[in-house]
MDTraj code that builds the backbone (N, CA, C; nanometers):
import mdtraj as md
import numpy as np

residues = "UNK UNK UNK UNK UNK UNK UNK UNK UNK UNK UNK UNK UNK UNK UNK UNK UNK UNK UNK UNK UNK UNK UNK UNK UNK UNK UNK UNK UNK UNK UNK UNK UNK UNK UNK UNK UNK UNK UNK UNK UNK UNK UNK UNK UNK UNK UNK UNK UNK UNK UNK UNK UNK UNK UNK UNK UNK UNK UNK UNK UNK UNK UNK UNK UNK UNK UNK UNK UNK UNK UNK UNK UNK UNK UNK UNK UNK UNK UNK UNK UNK UNK UNK UNK UNK UNK UNK UNK UNK UNK UNK UNK UNK UNK UNK UNK UNK UNK UNK UNK UNK UNK UNK UNK UNK UNK UNK UNK UNK UNK UNK UNK UNK UNK UNK UNK UNK UNK UNK UNK UNK UNK UNK UNK UNK UNK UNK UNK UNK UNK UNK UNK UNK UNK UNK UNK UNK UNK UNK UNK UNK UNK UNK UNK UNK UNK UNK UNK UNK UNK UNK UNK UNK UNK UNK UNK UNK UNK UNK UNK UNK UNK".split()
xyz = np.array([
    [2.3838, -18.2684, 5.6546],
    [2.4035, -18.3817, 5.5829],
    [2.2651, -18.4809, 5.6300],
    [2.2423, -18.5425, 5.5147],
    [2.1280, -18.6335, 5.5053],
    [2.0904, -18.7752, 5.6015],
    [2.0234, -18.7681, 5.6818],
    [2.0532, -18.9006, 5.7280],
    [2.0379, -19.0445, 5.6210],
    [2.0693, -19.1553, 5.6693],
    [2.0802, -19.2459, 5.5861],
    [1.9986, -19.3526, 5.6862],
    [1.9297, -19.4645, 5.6304],
    [1.7692, -19.5174, 5.7608],
    [1.8638, -19.6482, 5.6755],
    [1.8921, -19.7252, 5.8015],
    [2.0016, -19.8426, 5.7289],
    [1.8757, -19.9762, 5.8323],
    [1.8963, -20.0003, 5.6802],
    [1.7878, -20.1776, 5.6641],
    [1.8064, -20.2857, 5.7028],
    [1.9454, -20.2578, 5.6966],
    [1.9996, -20.4745, 5.7056],
    [2.1380, -20.4060, 5.7215],
    [2.1668, -20.4813, 5.8416],
    [2.3073, -20.4990, 5.9032],
    [2.4162, -20.5379, 5.7571],
    [2.5078, -20.5021, 5.7869],
    [2.6171, -20.5317, 5.6864],
    [2.6182, -20.7198, 5.7037],
    [2.6565, -20.7442, 5.7510],
    [2.6685, -20.9162, 5.7851],
    [2.5622, -21.0473, 5.6897],
    [2.4187, -20.9414, 5.7445],
    [2.2706, -20.9687, 5.6710],
    [2.3357, -20.9441, 5.4339],
    [2.4022, -20.8191, 5.4504],
    [2.4157, -20.8074, 5.2815],
    [2.4931, -20.8959, 5.2742],
    [2.6289, -20.8700, 5.3365],
    [2.7127, -21.0182, 5.3248],
    [2.6709, -21.2035, 5.2713],
    [2.5217, -21.1932, 5.3807],
    [2.5063, -21.3154, 5.3178],
    [2.4132, -21.2998, 5.2338],
    [2.3001, -21.1859, 5.2204],
    [2.2763, -21.1819, 5.0314],
    [2.3432, -21.2207, 4.9629],
    [2.3966, -21.1250, 4.9748],
    [2.5110, -21.1506, 4.7876],
    [2.5917, -21.2647, 4.7824],
    [2.6022, -21.3539, 4.9077],
    [2.7268, -21.4952, 4.9179],
    [2.8083, -21.4119, 4.8635],
    [2.8655, -21.3667, 4.9859],
    [2.9933, -21.3257, 4.9843],
    [3.0502, -21.4421, 5.1127],
    [2.9449, -21.4254, 5.1956],
    [3.0256, -21.4896, 5.3135],
    [2.9248, -21.5872, 5.3837],
    [2.8996, -21.7665, 5.4061],
    [2.8278, -21.8248, 5.4815],
    [2.8277, -21.7918, 5.6133],
    [2.7189, -21.8432, 5.6384],
    [2.6657, -21.7971, 5.8109],
    [2.7567, -21.8400, 5.8933],
    [2.8053, -21.9311, 5.8994],
    [2.9064, -22.0606, 5.9566],
    [3.0201, -21.9073, 6.0386],
    [3.0785, -21.8605, 5.8702],
    [3.1927, -21.7760, 5.8738],
    [3.1540, -21.6373, 5.9117],
    [3.0186, -21.6267, 5.9472],
    [2.9767, -21.4357, 5.9564],
    [2.8957, -21.4614, 6.1314],
    [2.8981, -21.5941, 6.1419],
    [2.8884, -21.6401, 6.2585],
    [3.0194, -21.6719, 6.3597],
    [3.0887, -21.6715, 6.3395],
    [3.2452, -21.6834, 6.3611],
    [3.3081, -21.5709, 6.3579],
    [3.3380, -21.4310, 6.2979],
    [3.3723, -21.3469, 6.2409],
    [3.2723, -21.2037, 6.3422],
    [3.1402, -21.2915, 6.4557],
    [3.0745, -21.1633, 6.4547],
    [3.1572, -21.1622, 6.6878],
    [3.1280, -21.3648, 6.7214],
    [3.2294, -21.3895, 6.8113],
    [3.3573, -21.3130, 6.7566],
    [3.4021, -21.2979, 6.6862],
    [3.5875, -21.3026, 6.7054],
    [3.5659, -21.1036, 6.7539],
    [3.3978, -21.0329, 6.6611],
    [3.4384, -20.8994, 6.6914],
    [3.4471, -20.8826, 6.8390],
    [3.2888, -20.9828, 6.8966],
    [3.2142, -20.9856, 7.0611],
    [3.4040, -20.9534, 7.1733],
    [3.4405, -21.0424, 7.0999],
    [3.5820, -21.0697, 7.1624],
    [3.6891, -20.9833, 7.1909],
    [3.7028, -20.9213, 7.0465],
    [3.8095, -20.8225, 6.9904],
    [3.8155, -20.6815, 6.9833],
    [3.6294, -20.6851, 6.9222],
    [3.6135, -20.5237, 6.9360],
    [3.6200, -20.5064, 6.7588],
    [3.6016, -20.4074, 6.7199],
    [3.6478, -20.2894, 6.5632],
    [3.5226, -20.3669, 6.4805],
    [3.5139, -20.3227, 6.4392],
    [3.4253, -20.3522, 6.3202],
    [3.4088, -20.4729, 6.2000],
    [3.2584, -20.4719, 6.1762],
    [3.2478, -20.6130, 6.1763],
    [3.2934, -20.6735, 6.0148],
    [3.3413, -20.5371, 5.9350],
    [3.3644, -20.6235, 5.7888],
    [3.5134, -20.5954, 5.8375],
    [3.5828, -20.5338, 5.8444],
    [3.7297, -20.4913, 5.9562],
    [3.7357, -20.6521, 5.9792],
    [3.6911, -20.6877, 6.0860],
    [3.7198, -20.8756, 6.1274],
    [3.6744, -20.9409, 5.9956],
    [3.5757, -20.9414, 5.9060],
    [3.5814, -21.0263, 5.7992],
    [3.7215, -21.0214, 5.6954],
    [3.7350, -20.9509, 5.7190],
    [3.8366, -20.9084, 5.6066],
    [3.9831, -20.9899, 5.6863],
    [4.0282, -20.9686, 5.7844],
    [4.0819, -20.9778, 5.8647],
    [4.1280, -21.1363, 5.8749],
    [4.0286, -21.1451, 5.9053],
    [3.9971, -21.3857, 5.9198],
    [3.9843, -21.4446, 5.7712],
    [4.0234, -21.3295, 5.6863],
    [4.0259, -21.3346, 5.4760],
    [3.9272, -21.4659, 5.4551],
    [3.7861, -21.3712, 5.5480],
    [3.6497, -21.3710, 5.4874],
    [3.6171, -21.3325, 5.3368],
    [3.6559, -21.2402, 5.3160],
    [3.6235, -21.1064, 5.2638],
    [3.7278, -21.0852, 5.1636],
    [3.7218, -20.9277, 5.0969],
    [3.7516, -20.8499, 5.0271],
    [3.7432, -20.6858, 5.0851],
    [3.8491, -20.6432, 5.0887],
    [3.7758, -20.4917, 5.1117],
    [3.7001, -20.4221, 4.9845],
    [3.6860, -20.4635, 4.8420],
    [3.5880, -20.4385, 4.7754],
    [3.5191, -20.4940, 4.7928],
    [3.5479, -20.6328, 4.8059],
    [3.3570, -20.7095, 4.8894],
    [3.2670, -20.6264, 4.9945],
    [3.4246, -20.6080, 5.0637],
    [3.3279, -20.4559, 5.2448],
    [3.2711, -20.3638, 5.1457],
    [3.3691, -20.2653, 5.0677],
    [3.3076, -20.1241, 4.9949],
    [3.1660, -20.1605, 4.9396],
    [3.1759, -20.2839, 4.8643],
    [3.0468, -20.3028, 4.7610],
    [2.9159, -20.3042, 4.8751],
    [2.9483, -20.3662, 4.9983],
    [2.8092, -20.4443, 5.0506],
    [2.7894, -20.3012, 5.1508],
    [2.8715, -20.2145, 5.1756],
    [2.8208, -20.0320, 5.2250],
    [2.8007, -19.9917, 5.1289],
    [2.7589, -19.9964, 4.9784],
    [2.6383, -19.8995, 4.8987],
    [2.5902, -19.9716, 4.9009],
    [2.5786, -20.1390, 4.9019],
    [2.4284, -20.2269, 4.9314],
    [2.3655, -20.1562, 5.0371],
    [2.4071, -20.1439, 5.1653],
    [2.3365, -20.1489, 5.2981],
    [2.3682, -19.9288, 5.2705],
    [2.3900, -19.8806, 5.2697],
    [2.3692, -19.7662, 5.2976],
    [2.3300, -19.6666, 5.1970],
    [2.3606, -19.7103, 5.0932],
    [2.2454, -19.6495, 4.9434],
    [2.4143, -19.5409, 4.8882],
    [2.4974, -19.5273, 4.9506],
    [2.6144, -19.4648, 4.8712],
    [2.6934, -19.5054, 4.7905],
    [2.7328, -19.4399, 4.6828],
    [2.7723, -19.4561, 4.5495],
    [2.9269, -19.4888, 4.5572],
    [2.9988, -19.6422, 4.4643],
    [3.1466, -19.7111, 4.5422],
    [3.2320, -19.6336, 4.3600],
    [3.3216, -19.5812, 4.4566],
    [3.3978, -19.5273, 4.3712],
    [3.5436, -19.5582, 4.3730],
    [3.6102, -19.6605, 4.2552],
    [3.7059, -19.7169, 4.2755],
    [3.8053, -19.5404, 4.2588],
    [3.9906, -19.5358, 4.4102],
    [4.0208, -19.4343, 4.2829],
    [4.1077, -19.4434, 4.2697],
    [4.1400, -19.5414, 4.2475],
    [4.3076, -19.5486, 4.1787],
    [4.3865, -19.4920, 4.0555],
    [4.2960, -19.4946, 3.9697],
    [4.2992, -19.3792, 3.8781],
    [4.2869, -19.2696, 3.8528],
    [4.1632, -19.2273, 3.9761],
    [4.1559, -19.0629, 4.0001],
    [4.2438, -18.9474, 4.0128],
    [4.2210, -18.8859, 3.9550],
    [4.3037, -18.7324, 4.0187],
    [4.2100, -18.6687, 4.0606],
    [4.3126, -18.6108, 4.1977],
    [4.2266, -18.4758, 4.2647],
    [4.2674, -18.3556, 4.2425],
    [4.1776, -18.2703, 4.2026],
    [4.2383, -18.1129, 4.2459],
    [4.3316, -18.1107, 4.3548],
    [4.4707, -18.0092, 4.3662],
    [4.5000, -18.0300, 4.4758],
    [4.4248, -17.9228, 4.5393],
    [4.3662, -17.8243, 4.5211],
    [4.2945, -17.7174, 4.6293],
    [4.1928, -17.8240, 4.7152],
    [4.1560, -17.9186, 4.6316],
    [4.0548, -18.0015, 4.7307],
    [4.1781, -18.0464, 4.8923],
    [4.2397, -18.1003, 4.8542],
    [4.3420, -18.2038, 5.0093],
    [4.3560, -18.0441, 5.0758],
    [4.3086, -17.9481, 5.0565],
    [4.3721, -17.8363, 5.1328],
    [4.2774, -17.8285, 5.2473],
    [4.1228, -17.8909, 5.1384],
    [4.0127, -17.7861, 5.2963],
    [3.9751, -17.8775, 5.4000],
    [4.0931, -17.9953, 5.3815],
    [4.0986, -18.1169, 5.4957],
    [4.2667, -18.1247, 5.5269],
    [4.3042, -18.1430, 5.6098],
    [4.4197, -18.1730, 5.6767],
    [4.4272, -18.3144, 5.6469],
    [4.5310, -18.3732, 5.6215],
    [4.6452, -18.5408, 5.6137],
    [4.5885, -18.5776, 5.7175],
    [4.5989, -18.5631, 5.8489],
    [4.6218, -18.6061, 5.9563],
    [4.4438, -18.6618, 5.9684],
    [4.3301, -18.5547, 5.9216],
    [4.2769, -18.5809, 5.9752],
    [4.1958, -18.6526, 5.8518],
    [4.1714, -18.6717, 5.7044],
    [4.1574, -18.7727, 5.6170],
    [4.2858, -18.9599, 5.6506],
    [4.3156, -18.9455, 5.7423],
    [4.3858, -19.0412, 5.7703],
    [4.3380, -19.1117, 5.8888],
    [4.2578, -19.0397, 6.0063],
    [4.1841, -19.0740, 6.1001],
    [4.1345, -19.0959, 6.0381],
    [3.9909, -19.0678, 5.9790],
    [3.8945, -19.1031, 5.9158],
    [3.8619, -19.1734, 5.7883],
    [4.0025, -19.2041, 5.7324],
    [4.0000, -19.2336, 5.6287],
    [3.9448, -19.1887, 5.5575],
    [3.9725, -19.1263, 5.4730],
    [3.8668, -19.0669, 5.3728],
    [3.9417, -18.9137, 5.2899],
    [3.8451, -18.8584, 5.2033],
    [3.9409, -18.7848, 5.0964],
    [3.8575, -18.6821, 5.0209],
    [3.8917, -18.5826, 5.0156],
    [3.8079, -18.4757, 4.9235],
    [3.8547, -18.5503, 4.8322],
    [3.6940, -18.5297, 4.6680],
    [3.7235, -18.5806, 4.5733],
    [3.7094, -18.4685, 4.4888],
    [3.5975, -18.3985, 4.5511],
    [3.5172, -18.3032, 4.4032],
    [3.4233, -18.1702, 4.5570],
    [3.4146, -18.0431, 4.4966],
    [3.3916, -17.9030, 4.5276],
    [3.2714, -17.8433, 4.4202],
    [3.1847, -17.8318, 4.4920],
    [3.0651, -17.7796, 4.4092],
    [3.0183, -17.6480, 4.4810],
    [3.0321, -17.5381, 4.4562],
    [2.9732, -17.4366, 4.6077],
    [3.0294, -17.4633, 4.7204],
    [2.8836, -17.4637, 4.7949],
    [2.9644, -17.5362, 4.9406],
    [2.9076, -17.7298, 4.9499],
    [2.8658, -17.7903, 4.8092],
    [2.8784, -17.9309, 4.8368],
    [3.0583, -17.9644, 4.8463],
    [3.0572, -18.0532, 4.9408],
    [3.1957, -18.1092, 4.9427],
    [3.1788, -18.2910, 4.9020],
    [3.2227, -18.2996, 4.8031],
    [3.2339, -18.4826, 4.8570],
    [3.2951, -18.5391, 4.8223],
    [3.3221, -18.6373, 4.9921],
    [3.4322, -18.7494, 5.0223],
    [3.3753, -18.9243, 4.9597],
    [3.5310, -18.9121, 4.9624],
    [3.4693, -19.1031, 4.9705],
    [3.5774, -19.1249, 5.0907],
    [3.4871, -19.2578, 5.1291],
    [3.5246, -19.2904, 5.2913],
    [3.5507, -19.4271, 5.2841],
    [3.5537, -19.4955, 5.3730],
    [3.5795, -19.6480, 5.4193],
    [3.4447, -19.6586, 5.4212],
    [3.4099, -19.5938, 5.5471],
    [3.2745, -19.5665, 5.6862],
    [3.2247, -19.4957, 5.6031],
    [3.1290, -19.4653, 5.5373],
    [3.0198, -19.4008, 5.5123],
    [2.9190, -19.4044, 5.6430],
    [2.9480, -19.4642, 5.7449],
    [2.8011, -19.4670, 5.9258],
    [2.8777, -19.3534, 6.0176],
    [3.0009, -19.3304, 5.9583],
    [3.0853, -19.2542, 6.0510],
    [3.0423, -19.0735, 6.1083],
    [2.8837, -19.1010, 6.1327],
    [2.8977, -18.9997, 6.1539],
    [2.9272, -18.8542, 6.1974],
    [3.0046, -18.8418, 6.3042],
    [3.0952, -18.8275, 6.3568],
    [3.2407, -18.7601, 6.2903],
    [3.2392, -18.8722, 6.1516],
    [3.4134, -18.7291, 6.1003],
    [3.3061, -18.6904, 5.9638],
    [3.1788, -18.7139, 5.9561],
    [3.1079, -18.6638, 5.8579],
    [3.1093, -18.5260, 5.9114],
    [3.0435, -18.4721, 6.0285],
    [2.9838, -18.3427, 6.1083],
    [3.1159, -18.2768, 6.1594],
    [3.2319, -18.3228, 6.1227],
    [3.3864, -18.2852, 6.1859],
    [3.4088, -18.2226, 6.0586],
    [3.3838, -18.2249, 5.8824],
    [3.4670, -18.2475, 5.7730],
    [3.3188, -18.0757, 5.7953],
    [3.2533, -18.1252, 5.8207],
    [3.1329, -18.0198, 5.7322],
    [3.2007, -17.8852, 5.9065],
    [3.2058, -17.9146, 5.9781],
    [3.2229, -17.8040, 6.0555],
    [3.3544, -17.7547, 5.9848],
    [3.4471, -17.8127, 6.0086],
    [3.5602, -17.8168, 5.9627],
    [3.5402, -17.6991, 5.7808],
    [3.4761, -17.7472, 5.6800],
    [3.5008, -17.6772, 5.5370],
    [3.3503, -17.5745, 5.5447],
    [3.2797, -17.5814, 5.6621],
    [3.1346, -17.4791, 5.6195],
    [3.0559, -17.5577, 5.4973],
    [3.1108, -17.6716, 5.4348],
    [2.9988, -17.7231, 5.3455],
    [2.9654, -17.8607, 5.3642],
    [2.8126, -17.9483, 5.3007],
    [2.7714, -18.0150, 5.3161],
    [2.8059, -18.1397, 5.2308],
    [2.8906, -18.1987, 5.3246],
    [2.9108, -18.3649, 5.2099],
    [2.8185, -18.4561, 5.1914],
    [2.8699, -18.4815, 5.1046],
    [2.7868, -18.5650, 5.0369],
    [2.9001, -18.7021, 5.0521],
    [2.8371, -18.8020, 5.0674],
    [2.9614, -18.8706, 5.0405],
    [2.9486, -19.0398, 4.9203],
    [3.0743, -19.0581, 4.9406],
    [3.1014, -19.2186, 4.7988],
    [3.1691, -19.2480, 4.8454],
    [3.1888, -19.4635, 4.8540],
    [3.2478, -19.5307, 4.9573],
    [3.3563, -19.5943, 4.8554],
    [3.5053, -19.6551, 4.9574],
    [3.5700, -19.6935, 4.8797],
    [3.6514, -19.7320, 4.9526],
    [3.7299, -19.8694, 4.8891],
    [3.8316, -19.9141, 5.0190],
    [3.9580, -19.8253, 5.1299],
    [3.9746, -19.8651, 5.2229],
    [4.0729, -19.8274, 5.3173],
    [4.1988, -19.8707, 5.2170],
    [4.2601, -19.9326, 5.1593],
    [4.3611, -19.9493, 5.0880],
    [4.3873, -19.8322, 4.9973],
    [4.2500, -19.8641, 4.8847],
    [4.2465, -19.7078, 4.7948],
    [4.2774, -19.5506, 4.8339],
    [4.1924, -19.5621, 4.9788],
    [4.2298, -19.4097, 5.0288],
    [4.3142, -19.3986, 5.1001],
    [4.3435, -19.4693, 5.1358],
    [4.5877, -19.4573, 5.2055],
    [4.6352, -19.4003, 5.0305],
    [4.6319, -19.4885, 4.9667],
    [4.7064, -19.4379, 4.8305],
    [4.6990, -19.3212, 4.8069],
    [4.4900, -19.2599, 4.8299],
    [4.5055, -19.2002, 4.7239],
    [4.5507, -19.0439, 4.8534],
    [4.5290, -19.0537, 4.9499],
    [4.5644, -18.9158, 5.0656],
    [4.7416, -18.9305, 5.0250],
    [4.8162, -19.0671, 5.0316],
    [4.9542, -19.0435, 4.9853],
    [4.9707, -18.9240, 4.9050],
    [4.9464, -19.0000, 4.7786],
    [4.9690, -18.9800, 4.6087],
    [4.9241, -18.8623, 4.6773],
    [4.8203, -18.7913, 4.7106],
    [4.7550, -18.6473, 4.6550],
    [4.8009, -18.5441, 4.7569],
    [4.8308, -18.5854, 4.8790],
    [4.8405, -18.5023, 5.0578],
    [5.0418, -18.4689, 4.9201],
    [5.1105, -18.5708, 4.9526],
    [5.2342, -18.5685, 4.8936],
    [5.2741, -18.4020, 4.7116],
    [5.1784, -18.4773, 4.6599],
    [5.1335, -18.3528, 4.5787],
    [5.0544, -18.2486, 4.5935],
    [5.0005, -18.1976, 4.6903],
    [5.0190, -18.0711, 4.6981],
    [5.0425, -18.0284, 4.8330],
    [5.1521, -18.1220, 4.8762],
    [5.2195, -18.0357, 5.0254],
    [5.3901, -17.9829, 4.9025],
    [5.4213, -18.0707, 4.8177],
    [5.5170, -18.0388, 4.7335],
    [5.5076, -17.8960, 4.6353],
    [5.3865, -17.8628, 4.6081],
    [5.3011, -17.7485, 4.4936],
    [5.3077, -17.6772, 4.6285],
    [5.2676, -17.6339, 4.7379],
    [5.3003, -17.5677, 4.8336],
    [5.1127, -17.5275, 4.8485],
    [5.0663, -17.6159, 4.8304],
    [4.8641, -17.5801, 4.8581],
    [4.8177, -17.6167, 4.9733],
    [4.8428, -17.6898, 5.0500],
    [4.8321, -17.7961, 5.1375],
    [4.9440, -17.7786, 5.3258],
    [4.8210, -17.6436, 5.3747],
    [4.9527, -17.5907, 5.4725],
    [4.8734, -17.6132, 5.5841],
    [4.7648, -17.7609, 5.5802],
    [4.6514, -17.7927, 5.7122],
    [4.5418, -17.7303, 5.7800],
    [4.5458, -17.6050, 5.6754],
    [4.4468, -17.5285, 5.7167],
    [4.3252, -17.5196, 5.6530],
    [4.1709, -17.5224, 5.5990],
    [4.0713, -17.4868, 5.5117],
    [4.1515, -17.3439, 5.5176],
    [4.1161, -17.3485, 5.3418],
    [4.1204, -17.1832, 5.2939],
    [4.1045, -17.0696, 5.3365],
    [3.9531, -17.0477, 5.4366],
    [3.9184, -17.0191, 5.4908],
    [3.9992, -16.9234, 5.5887],
    [4.0830, -17.0196, 5.6714],
    [4.1262, -16.9907, 5.7600],
    [4.2908, -16.8265, 5.7110],
    [4.3599, -16.8592, 5.6088],
    [4.4300, -16.7759, 5.5755],
    [4.3337, -16.6589, 5.5749],
    [4.2178, -16.5670, 5.5379],
    [4.1579, -16.4813, 5.5242],
    [4.2143, -16.4087, 5.6937],
])
top = md.Topology()
chain = top.add_chain()
for i, resn in enumerate(residues, 1):
    res = top.add_residue(resn, chain, resSeq=i)
    for name in ("N", "CA", "C"):
        top.add_atom(name, md.element.get_by_symbol(name[0]), res)
traj = md.Trajectory(xyz[None], top)
């Protein structure tokens, strides 16, 4: 997995994009310090921004492309690569595979642990896109239900069948 160099914090990116004001950022940082959580999720919870604005800021911060999933069709075989529980745990979904390159859409592309776990499980090199947690959750619900109905998702990667 290629490491991305982060030059700006998400709060700084949101300020520069005019999404939030400095007082709102400071309030969110205080809330985060007291209650924990990711700053983007805190800002959403406080009503200062939307999931989409956070996803777009993450693309600016990390250089990963943004991919809206609302009308994206995913091949059922791909959901067999990553068990649904893992997809929900890390808020990600596989959308494409070419050779040993697996493309994931994630809500948090900075989650190195998730990426490494998927790479170990699938024996693929992961490439990442960003989307909102809501879109990813809806895609998981839609595509995993579809693959389970067709019997293609047994919760194990395909090579485990051999």
